[in-house]
C-alpha positions in Angstrom: -14.7 -44.9 6.4 -15.3 -44.4 10.2 -16.2 -40.9 11.6 -12.6 -41.0 13.3 -10.5 -42.0 9.9 -12.3 -39.1 8.1 -11.3 -36.5 10.7 -7.5 -37.7 10.6 -7.7 -37.2 6.8 -9.8 -34.1 6.9 -7.4 -32.7 9.5 -4.4 -31.7 7.8 -6.0 -29.8 5.3 -8.4 -27.8 7.9 -5.4 -26.9 9.8 -3.7 -25.7 6.5 -6.7 -23.7 5.3 -6.9 -22.2 9.4 -3.1 -20.9 8.9 -4.0 -19.1 5.5 -6.9 -17.8 6.8 -5.2 -16.1 9.8 -2.4 -15.3 7.9 -4.8 -13.3 5.4 -6.5 -11.4 8.3 -3.5 -11.0 10.3 -1.7 -9.0 7.1 -5.0 -7.3 6.0 -5.0 -5.9 10.0 -1.3 -4.9 9.9 -1.4 -3.7 6.4 -4.0 -1.1 6.9 -3.3 -0.4 10.8 0.6 0.1 10.3 1.0 0.4 7.0 -1.4 2.8 6.4 -0.9 5.2 8.9 3.1 4.8 8.3 2.5 5.5 5.1 0.8 8.6 5.7 3.6 9.8 8.1 5.5 9.1 5.5 4.6 12.2 3.2 5.0 14.4 6.0 8.2 13.7 6.6 9.5 13.6 3.7 8.4 17.3 3.5 10.1 18.0 6.8 13.2 16.4 5.2 13.0 18.6 2.2 10.1 21.2 2.4 10.6 22.1 -1.7 8.5 18.3 -2.3 5.4 20.4 -0.7 2.4 19.9 -2.8 3.7 17.4 -5.1 1.1 14.5 -5.9 2.8 11.2 -5.7 1.9 7.7 -8.0 -0.5 6.7 -4.8 -2.4 9.8 -5.3 -0.5 11.4 -1.6 -0.2 15.1 -2.0 3.3 15.5 -0.1 2.7 17.9 3.2 -1.0 17.3 3.5 -3.4 14.9 4.4 -6.0 14.3 2.0 -8.8 11.8 1.7 -8.3 10.4 -1.3 -4.3 9.9 -0.9 -5.0 8.2 3.1 -7.5 6.0 1.5 -5.5 4.6 -1.4 -2.4 4.1 0.9 -5.1 2.0 3.1 -6.1 0.4 0.6 -2.4 -0.9 -0.9 -1.4 -1.5 3.0 -4.0 -4.0 3.5 -4.0 -5.4 0.0 0.0 -5.9 0.3 -0.4 -7.2 3.9 -3.3 -10.0 3.0 -0.6 -10.8 0.3 2.4 -10.8 2.8 0.0 -13.0 5.6 -0.8 -15.5 2.9 2.7 -15.6 1.9 3.9 -16.6 5.3 1.4 -18.7 6.0 2.2 -20.8 3.2 6.0 -20.4 3.4 6.7 -20.5 7.2 7.0 -24.4 7.5 10.4 -23.9 5.3 11.8 -21.2 7.6 14.2 -22.0 10.5 13.0 -23.4 13.6 11.9 -20.8 16.3 10.0 -17.4 16.1 12.8 -15.4 16.2 14.8 -16.9 13.2 11.6 -16.7 11.0 10.7 -13.2 11.7 14.5 -11.7 11.0 14.4 -14.0 7.6 11.0 -12.8 6.8 11.0 -9.1 7.8 14.6 -9.1 5.7 12.7 -11.0 2.8 9.5 -8.9 2.7 11.7 -5.6 3.2 13.6 -6.2 0.3 11.0 -7.3 -2.2 8.3 -4.8 -1.2 10.8 -2.0 -1.2 11.7 -2.7 -4.8 8.3 -3.3 -5.9 7.6 0.4 -4.3 10.5 2.2 -6.2 9.4 0.4 -9.3 5.7 1.3 -9.1 6.4 4.6 -7.9 9.3 5.6 -10.1 8.5 9.0 -11.1 8.5 10.1 -7.8 11.9 10.1 -7.0 12.5 12.7 -9.5 11.2 15.1 -7.1 11.4 13.5 -3.9 14.3 13.0 -1.8 16.0 9.7 -2.7 18.0 8.5 0.7 15.1 9.6 3.2 12.0 8.4 0.8 14.1 4.5 0.6 15.1 5.1 4.5 11.5 5.5 5.1 9.8 3.3 2.8 12.1 0.6 4.1 11.4 1.0 8.0 7.3 1.6 7.2 7.5 -2.0 5.5 9.6 -3.9 8.2 7.3 -2.3 11.0 4.4 -3.0 9.2 6.0 -7.1 8.4 7.4 -7.0 12.6 4.4 -8.2 14.0 2.7 -10.5 11.6 4.7 -13.4 12.2 4.5 -13.2 15.9 0.6 -12.9 15.5 0.1 -15.9 13.0 2.5 -18.1 15.1 0.3 -17.4 18.4 -3.1 -17.6 16.6 -2.3 -20.8 14.1 1.0 -22.2 14.8 2.9 -22.7 11.7 4.3 -26.6 11.4 7.7 -27.5 11.0 9.5 -29.4 8.1 10.8 -32.3 9.9 12.2 -34.1 6.6 14.6 -32.6 4.0 15.6 -29.5 6.2 18.5 -29.6 3.6 16.1 -28.7 0.7 14.2 -26.5 2.3 17.3 -24.4 3.7 18.2 -23.8 -0.3 14.8 -23.1 -1.0 14.8 -20.6 2.1 18.2 -19.2 0.9 17.7 -19.0 -3.0 14.3 -17.4 -1.7 16.6 -14.6 0.2 19.1 -13.9 -2.3 16.5 -13.4 -5.2 14.4 -10.8 -2.8 17.8 -9.1 -1.6 18.9 -8.7 -5.5 15.1 -7.6 -6.1 15.5 -5.0 -3.2 18.9 -3.4 -4.4 18.1 -3.1 -8.2 15.2 -1.3 -7.0 17.1 0.9 -4.9 19.5 1.6 -8.3 16.4 2.4 -10.4 15.7 5.1 -7.7 19.1 6.8 -7.4 19.1 6.8 -11.5 15.8 8.4 -11.9 16.8 12.0 -13.3 15.6 14.8 -10.8 13.1 16.9 -11.6 13.5 20.4 -12.3 
């Protein structure tokens, strides 16, 4: 096999690995910086909205109304880990999304917000016994959305995601089914948050 053929065969694999690497790295950065910062700010805003929650320790180890090293570290780690997973997911699923960075971003942010909000509620269900539910859900969804928002733009700029030119109808079905699943998961998480018995 000639070197030209070797490069031709290796090209798609190298491009795929590069997209995954860029997606993971961008996700790590946005999750750590944006998600971690917003997570800590979220605790302060919850206190300002309902100061009765002051001093409560959340499931993530953060103290509502105060900034502790342990709580800050845990939230930053969670944001970084979630960012990596989300970044890899975008790099892998990007070719199935509609053409154009704006439609891709809208779908990606909507799906990510629904899924992660539902997951966060389930993992921190006890917190909703003493936190203001509506405010907490709104701040959680906003923090997730703002963390996910820059990711598609950065990945597309650093490692453009190839578009699927064949089987577009099948890819639309896959994307639609995924969005329905994410939305259902998020809505059920919201229902769980409102069903938690208030702390007395």
